[in-house]
C-alpha positions in Angstrom: 0.2 0.2 0.1 1.4 3.2 -1.2 1.6 6.1 0.9 -1.3 8.1 -1.0 -3.2 5.2 -0.5 -2.7 5.0 3.5 -3.5 8.8 3.5 -6.7 8.2 1.6 -7.9 5.5 3.9 -6.8 7.5 6.9 -9.3 10.5 5.3 -12.2 8.2 4.6 -12.0 6.7 8.0 -11.4 10.0 9.4 -14.5 11.3 7.5 -16.7 8.5 8.9 -15.4 9.3 12.7 -16.6 12.7 12.5 -19.9 11.8 10.8 -20.5 9.5 13.4 -19.4 12.3 16.1 -21.8 14.8 14.7 -24.7 12.2 14.9 -23.8 11.3 18.4 -23.7 15.0 19.3 -27.1 15.7 17.6 -28.5 12.6 19.6 -26.9 13.6 22.5 -28.6 16.9 22.3 -32.1 15.6 21.7 -31.5 13.2 24.7 -30.5 16.5 27.1 -33.7 18.2 25.7 -35.8 15.2 26.9 -34.0 14.8 30.2 -34.7 18.4 30.7 -38.3 18.0 29.9 -39.0 14.8 32.0 -37.0 16.5 34.9 -39.5 19.7 34.1 -42.8 17.2 34.0 -41.0 15.2 37.7 -41.1 18.7 39.4 -44.9 19.1 38.3 -45.8 15.9 39.4 -44.3 16.4 43.1 -45.7 19.6 43.1 -49.5 18.1 42.0 -48.8 15.3 44.8 -48.1 17.8 47.6 -51.3 19.7 46.4 -53.3 16.9 46.6 -52.0 15.7 50.0 -52.9 19.2 51.5 -56.4 19.2 49.7 -56.9 15.5 51.0 -56.2 16.9 54.6 -58.9 19.7 53.9 -61.2 17.4 52.9 -60.7 14.9 55.8 -61.4 18.1 57.7 -64.7 19.2 56.2 -65.7 15.6 55.8 -65.2 15.6 60.0 -67.3 18.8 60.4 -69.8 17.9 58.2 -70.4 14.4 60.3 -70.6 16.5 63.7 -73.1 18.7 62.1 -74.9 15.7 60.5 -74.9 14.1 64.2 -75.9 17.1 66.0 -79.1 17.4 63.9 -79.7 13.6 64.8 -79.0 14.1 68.4 -81.8 16.8 68.3 -84.1 14.6 66.6 -83.4 11.9 69.0 -83.8 14.0 72.0 -87.0 15.6 70.2 -88.6 12.0 69.9 -88.0 11.2 73.6 -89.7 14.5 74.8 -92.6 13.7 72.5 -92.8 10.1 74.0 -92.3 11.2 77.5 -95.1 14.0 76.9 -97.7 11.8 75.5 -97.0 9.0 78.4 -97.3 11.8 80.9 -100.8 13.1 79.2 -101.6 9.5 79.2 -101.0 8.7 82.9 -102.5 12.1 83.8 -105.8 11.4 82.1 -105.6 7.9 83.7 -105.4 9.7 87.2 -108.1 12.0 86.3 -110.3 9.0 85.5 -109.7 7.1 88.4 -110.5 10.1 90.7 -107.0 11.4 91.7 -106.1 14.8 91.7 
């Protein structure tokens, strides 16, 4: 192999290496852009998870307050029913007492 053939061979090899280098650089640039986008998405997901956590805590507090309000009305209704029953029983006993002559 002559010196010119060796130089041509090296030039061809060098050209291929440069083309491959450019191709790899382009691919690396695309991957870096994708990585930045993925990092931004990860940060956004973390923020959403945090906000969801706080919203869940607020929802739990709201549910507890609602349960207390609902139970409050139920307790009032139960008290009213017992007062109604006690009043009816009292009326019936007074009526019976009057019927048998007690004053």
